[in-house]
N, C-alpha and C positions, 0 to 999 in steps of 0.2 A: 636753346630750349628755352621757353619762356617762362612766365611766372605760372605756378600752380594754384588754382583756385579751388577752395574746399567747397563741396557741395553736400548739404544745402548750407546756405549762408546763415540762415536763423541759428539763433544759439540753443543748444540742447537743453532740454529741461529734465530733471532727474526723474526716474520712473518711480512711481507709486508701488511700494513694496506692503503687500498685505501680510499680516502676520498670520500664520496658520491657527485654525481654530483647534483648541486641546479638548478633547472629550475623553472622559474617565471611562475606560473599559473594565467592566467587572469581570472576573474569573468565572469560567463557564461552571455551573455545579457539577460535582462529582457523580457518577452514576449511582444510584442507591439499588444495588442488586443485593439481594440476601445472601447471607452465608450458605443458603442451601445450593443455590445456583454456582456459586464458587466451587462449593465441593464436588457437584456433579461435573463442572468443567474440568476440575482437577483429576477426577476419575477418569473421565474420557481420554484426557490428554496422557495420563498415565498408561492407560492401555493401549493407546495409539502410539505412544512412544515405545512402549516394550515390543509391539509387533511391527515396528518400523523397519527393522532388520529384514523380515521377510517381505513386507509390503513395498519397500522401495524397488525390490525388483519385479514384483509381479504387477504392480500397477502401471508401470512404464509400457510393459508389453502389451496390455489391454488398450492403453491410449494409442500405441503404435497401430495395434490391430485397427482400431477405429478410424486411424488415420488413412490406412490402405483401403478399408471399406469406404470411406468418404470419397477417395479417388476413383474407387471403382464405380460407385454409384453416383458420381457426380451429376449426370445427366437424366438420371431417373426421376420421374416425377413421384411424389407421396411416400418417398424413401426417407426424406430429410436427414440423411447421413452426415451432412455437414454441421448441422445443429446438435446432433448425437456426440460427434468430435468434440465440438466446442464446449459442450457440458462435461465430458469426460475430461478434457484438458483443463478447464476451469476447476472442476472437482479435485484433480490432483495438484493442481497449482495451489489451491485453498488448503489441502490436506498438508503439503510441503510446507506451507508457511505457519500452519498450526503446530505442526511438529518442531521445525527448526528455529523459528524465531519467538513464538509465543512462549511464554511460561506463567502459569497459574500463579495467583497471588500467594497461595500458601506455599511454593515453592520457590519464591524469589529471594534472593540474597542482597537485602539492601545495605547490610552492614560493610561490604566492600566496595566502596567508591572509588571510582577512578583507577582500579586495578586491571590487569588484563583478562579479556574474556569474560567481562561482567555483562550479564543480561539484566536490563532494567525493565 
């Protein structure tokens, strides 16, 4: 085998490294809701959470009925069963999130940080 020639023969020049521009990002302002709105949300959440035992069995039956109705009326014009099913499903999903994940400010336990089953 012969000699190996490097290509390109011209010497390499170091690449110019640009320093990233640092921009100070301010924290977003906290929402300024009134305590009355927080109280109304807490009352609605409490009523929904107490009735959730019954609602979590009734609402999926209604959503399933809308699903079957959507399949039956799929090719029927001016029925809009698909959009109705989508609205029922989105409403049920939002209600499930509202009850299961969300907790009003007045009911949050901020003292137990890092413990098990802590909702923040």
